[in-house]
N, C-alpha and C positions, 0 to 999 in steps of 0.2 A: 314804847318809844325808846326806853333805855336799851332794850336788847337790839333795836335797830341800829343805835349808835355803836354797840359793841360789834355787831355783825359788820358794819361798815368799816370799823377799824380793822377787823380780822380780814376782811376782803382786801383792804390796802396792804396789810402785812403779808398776805398770801402772794399778792402781785409782786411785791418788793422782793420776797424770798425767791420766787421763781425767776425773776429777772437777774438777781444776783447769782443764782445757781446756773442759769443758761449762759450768762456772761462769763462766769468762771470756767465753765466747760469749753466754751468757744474760744476764748482769748487766752486763757492761762492753762488750759488742759487740766484744771483742778476744779471739780465740782464742790459745792458747799457740803461739808460733812454733816450728815443728819438733816439736810435740807428736805429730802423727800418725806422723811418721818414727821418733821415739823409741819410740812405742808398738809399732810394727812390729818394731824391734830387740828389744824386751822379749819380744814374742810369739815371735819366732824362737828366742830363747834358751830360753823356756819349753818350746817343742815339742822342739827338738833336744837340749837338755841333759837332758830328762826321759825320752828314749826308752830309754837303757841301764838306768836305774833301773826303769822299767816292765818291761823284759825280765827283769831280775834277780828281780823279785817276781812274774813271770808274770802281769802285768796286761794284756798284750796279748791281743786276742781270738784264739780258735782254733776251728776247726770240728772236732768230735770224732765224726764219723759212723763212721769206720773205726777210728781209733786206740783208742777206748774198748773196742772188742770184741777187741782183740789181747791176747795174753798179755804179761806184764811185759817179758820178754826182747825180744819183737818190737817192743814200744813204745819200749824204749831204742834199738834199732837204728834204728827210724824216726826218733826224735828226734835221734839222732846224724847221720843222713843229712840231715834237714831243717836241722839246726844248721849242718852243714858248708856246705850250699848257701846258707843265709842269710848265713853269715860271709863267704863268697866274693862274693856279690852286694853286700852292704853295704860289704865292703872295696873293691870296684871303685867304688862310689859315693863312698866316702871318698876315694879317690885322685883321682877327677874333681873333687870338691868342694875338695880341698886345692889342686889345680892351679889351679882358678878363683879361690880365695881368695888364692893367691900372686900371680897375675896382677892381681887387683883391688887388692891391697894395694900392689904396686909402682906401679901407675898412679894410686893415690889416687882410685879410682872413687867418685863421689858422685851423689846423685840430683839431678834438676833440679826446681826449684820456687822458692817464696819463700825457703825456706832450703835451702842447699846442704848436704845431710846425707850423711856418708860411708856408703857401702854396704859397704866391705871388713870392718868388724867383724862384720856379719851373716854374711858369707860364711866368715869364720874360725870363728864359732860353729857354723855348719852342719857344717863339716869336723870340728871337735872333737867335736860331738855324734855324728856318724856314726862317727868313730873309736872312741869309747867304746862304742857299740852293737856295733861289729865285735868289740871285745875281749870284750864280754859274750857275744856268740854263740859266740866261741871257747871261753870258759870253759864255757858250756853244752854245747858239743860234747865237751870233755874230760871233763866230769862224766858225760855219757851213755856215754862209753867206759870210765868207771871210773877215769880217771886223777886226778880230783879228787873230793873228798867232795861230796855233794849239798847244796845250799843249802836250808836249811829256813826256810820263811816263818814269821814270828812268829805263834803260834796266835791272837793277839788281832786280827790284820789280816784284813780280808775280802779275798777273791780270791787267797788263797795257792795255790790249786790251779788248774790250767788246766782249762777245761771245753770 
């Protein structure tokens, strides 16, 4: 829920940023310096910080050709296996992203252009988002093993079930 509020705020800030940039270009012939770079930072934040919340609410797409025909117990076993594989793969990507974020932060990596914009905050946000997604996959794995209670989506929310 907290990440949803952060993402909502980032969406609003992205919209304001783009409107100010476009208005500056159209009416004053002066774009917002660093506006594109800041919009990219907001976009990275929206995507990577939203992945774990989408996984928790089961909003990621899935192909249900075989899974839907399996008995409940077999579905849970399959979900546990795929959850473990996903957690391992995303965990590996998290480790790589964290290493890159660390290196980028230490070097003060910045983009080249009219405005030298720091790149390292985006790299940190990617690592944080992937870490949250890894943790969510681990929770899903433990739920499918029966070690944690199952998360129930709010009945009023669309997309509470995986299709």
